N, C-alpha and C positions, 0 to 999 in steps of 0.2 A: 181833183185834188192837189193840195197847197198847203208843201212839207215845210219844219220849221227842223228844230235841232235832234226831238228830242215827240213829236207828236206831225198827225199830217192830218189835214182839213177835209172833208170832204161834206158833201149836202147831206141832209138828213134825206131818211131813206122811212119813210112812214109805215112799211109793214117789215121795215128790221128796226125799228128803232122803239118803238112805242112800247112794245113792254119795261126793256130800260130803263125810258123819261118816264114811264109814267108811276114808276115803283119812286121815282126821282124825288118828282113832284107831290110824293103826299110823302120824304119823308123829309119831319120837321129838323131834325137838325142840320140838312144838308136846306131848307127855303128860309131858314131864318134871317135870311141875311140877303134874299130875294123882294124885289118889291111886287108879290102875288098873293092874295089869301087860297090857302089850302083847304080841305084837301076837293082835290079831283077826280070824278070819275073819268074808267077809261075810254071811254065815251067821246066828256070834253078834251084830256089831252089827246083823244084822235083824233079832235075837228080843231086842236091851235096849228097839229102837223103839220096836218091833211091844208088850214085851208091857204089858199092860191097866190103865196108871197107876187108882189112888185120884184124883181129883181135890182129895177133901178132905186128900188122904198130902203130895200132887206134881203139879206142876206143869211138863211142861218144853215150851221155849217153840227157836223159832229164831230168830235172828238176824241185822234184813234194813239192807242199810245205803238207803239212799233213792233210791236207781236199784233196790231191789228183791232183790240181789243176798246170798244165805246166806251169812256170814261163820263161823259160831259159832254155840252153844247155849249155854239157862243155863236154871235152875231154881229153880222154893224147890220147897226137898224137910226129909222131916220133917217137915213139916206139924202142928204140935197144933193144934185148934181151943179147947183149955181154958186151956192158958196162953200157948198166940196171941201161940206166935213158930217159922218156920219157917229152915232153911239154903237160904242164898243160896248157890249153882253156876255158874260160866260158864267159858269156853271160845270161845275165838277161836279157832279155825282155822281162816280162813285167813288167813297171813303179812305177803301182804299189806297188812293192816289194824292189825298192831302196833303200838302210842305212835303213835298219834295221835285217843287221846281218844275210840273207841268203847266198852273196856271200862272208861271210866269214867261215861260214859252210860250201858251199856248196868246197871250198878248202882245211879245213880240208879234213875233210870225202875224196873226190876226191886221199888227197895225202896217205891218213891210208888204201885207197884201193890199191893205189899204192906203197908204201912199209912194207904193209902186205902181201896180196893176187898175188901180180904179183914179188914179192922180189922185191923190183926197191933199184936202192942208190940216185939214184938223183931222182930230180921232179923242174924243169925252166922251165922258160916264159919271154916272151917281153910282155911290157908295156910301153904305150906310155911316154912322158914327162911331158905329160899335161892332167894328170890324175892324181891328185895324191890323190882322194877317191879310186881305185883300189889300188895307189901304199900303201899307210896307210891298205888296205888291208892284200894285200899280208904281211907286213912287220909285220903286229895282226899277220900273221896263221905261222910266222919265216923263212918266207922266204927272205934271203937280198942279196947288189942290187952288182952283180960286174961287171959291166961299163956299160955301157953310148956310143950305135953309133948315133956321131951326125948325125943331116940329113938325117939321111937312111929310112930315110918309106913316099914318097907325101901323098899326102892325101886334098883331097876338097880343092888344088893350090896350098898350103905349106906344107916346108920341113921341117917332126916333125923328135923330139929325138924318137931313141925306145932306153928305159932301159932293161939290162938282169939282171934279177932275178932269186934265184937257191937255194929250201933247199937239205937239205942233209940227209938220213935215220936215222942219230946219232943225230939231229938237231928237227929232230918230236918228236924221242923214247923222248929228253928230256924235251922237250915243255910242250907235251900235253903225259903224261905218260896216261890217262883217255885211248885213241885213240887206246895201243899198247897193245902188245901182250908181258907180263913177257921177256925178253930177245934179243929179237928180233933188238933191236937194232948192238945188238956184232956179225953181219954180212955180 
């Protein structure tokens, strides 16, 4: 278990999490900013959740509120131990928890885990250009825009821009010293 200020992250459990995840990935409002096309059958979502993952390259976690409600999923993907970097992904699937600060807590908690426990130097992500709410969240969490890939993703009948953002270990430590041990930013 990885604890944040208001959330806890735990490994995804296929049996426990399948029904909620299946509902979320078939809700167009939830998935309109995600980089995959739906809808997915229950079997397809089961295959995605059950897929054997190499924890050296891909960590998938469930997001729980303080009372244990599963509200979404997140993870660190494409982990490179050589370059000490990973790509952050997050989906708050339960819309009742949108715009309440849960996403920012998840991002900061996942970054602290990546920098402190995994010894990463860089965490990056991609966000759609037409998703200002997510862009504000990532900026608030210390991510900086590094580039814009114009019309790089085709989704829902339109080409979309992708904005690439990243945060470095020392930037995170400087902005959120309460989330990192003393001296962590030095290596």
